[in-house]
Structure formats: C-alpha cells, structure tokens
C-alpha positions as CSV (number, residue, x, y, z in Angstrom):
1,M,99.9,134.4,109.3
2,Q,101.8,135.7,106.3
3,G,105.3,137.0,106.2
4,A,106.4,140.4,105.1
5,G,106.4,139.2,101.4
6,G,103.0,137.8,101.8
7,D,103.9,134.5,100.4
8,R,105.4,132.4,103.2
9,P,103.9,131.8,106.6
10,V,105.6,133.2,109.7
11,R,106.6,130.2,112.0
12,G,107.1,130.0,115.7
13,A,110.3,128.6,117.3
14,G,110.5,125.0,116.5
15,Q,107.5,124.9,114.3
16,E,109.6,124.9,111.0
17,A,111.3,121.5,111.6
18,S,107.9,119.9,112.5
19,D,106.4,121.2,109.2
20,D,109.2,120.2,106.7
21,L,108.2,116.5,106.7
22,E,104.5,117.4,106.5
23,R,105.3,119.7,103.6
24,L,107.1,117.0,101.6
25,T,104.4,114.3,102.3
26,R,101.6,116.7,101.2
27,W,103.5,117.4,98.1
28,E,104.1,113.8,97.4
29,A,100.5,112.9,98.2
30,A,99.3,115.5,95.7
31,G,101.4,113.8,93.0
32,G,104.3,116.2,92.9
33,A,107.8,115.0,92.2
34,W,110.7,115.7,94.6
35,W,114.4,114.9,94.9
36,T,117.4,116.0,97.1
37,V,120.0,118.2,95.8
38,A,122.2,118.3,98.9
39,V,122.8,116.3,102.0
40,S,125.4,117.5,104.6
41,G,125.9,117.8,108.2
42,G,122.6,116.3,109.2
43,G,120.5,118.5,106.9
44,V,119.0,118.1,103.5
45,T,118.0,120.3,100.5
46,V,114.8,119.1,98.7
47,V,113.5,120.3,95.4
48,L,109.8,120.2,94.8
49,A,108.8,119.7,91.1
50,R,105.8,119.5,88.9
51,C,104.1,116.1,88.8
52,D,105.6,115.4,85.5
53,G,109.0,115.6,87.1
54,G,109.9,118.7,85.1
55,E,109.9,122.2,86.3
56,E,111.3,123.1,89.8
57,V,108.5,124.9,91.8
58,D,110.3,125.4,95.1
59,R,113.2,124.1,97.2
60,F,113.8,124.2,100.9
61,S,116.6,123.1,103.3
62,S,116.0,121.5,106.7
63,D,117.8,119.8,109.5
64,D,114.6,118.1,110.8
65,P,115.9,114.6,111.5
66,R,112.5,113.0,110.5
67,L,112.7,114.5,107.2
68,V,116.4,113.5,106.7
69,A,115.4,109.9,107.7
70,Y,112.4,110.0,105.3
71,V,114.4,111.1,102.2
72,D,117.2,108.7,103.1
73,T,114.8,105.7,103.0
74,A,112.7,106.9,99.9
75,P,113.2,104.9,96.8
C-alpha cells in the first residue's frame, strides 16, 4: 500500500518499529553504506548512502530498541 505521495508505504500501528532494523539490514546486505547522525532519548537517526559511501540517499529516525542496539554495536 502506498502513501499519499506514492513513494512510502503506509504502515499499521507498531509495524514501523519492526521494519526499521529490517530496512537497515537490507540496505547493508545490498552493499549500501550507512551511519548515524543523531542518538538521543533512546532513538537514533540513520543516514543511508550509496555503496561508495558518498551521496546520501535517505535518512530515517527510529526509537526501535532493536535498531538502537544494532547501530550501537556496529563497527
């Protein structure tokens, strides 16, 4: 299901948090680069970048504790 802009899926209650870690690990598995730009109050903002570590493609913020733990332990 697409959102009003047609570019983002509409998510049900509670679904967003479970998708954030999957989104990052899919990006990583495809060879994309990522890094955190903010960590605060139990949440994190992640930048997704091209595989060469260059251009920012997207960013998202999440308070999913699984994602926060994952980025906290990443090299």
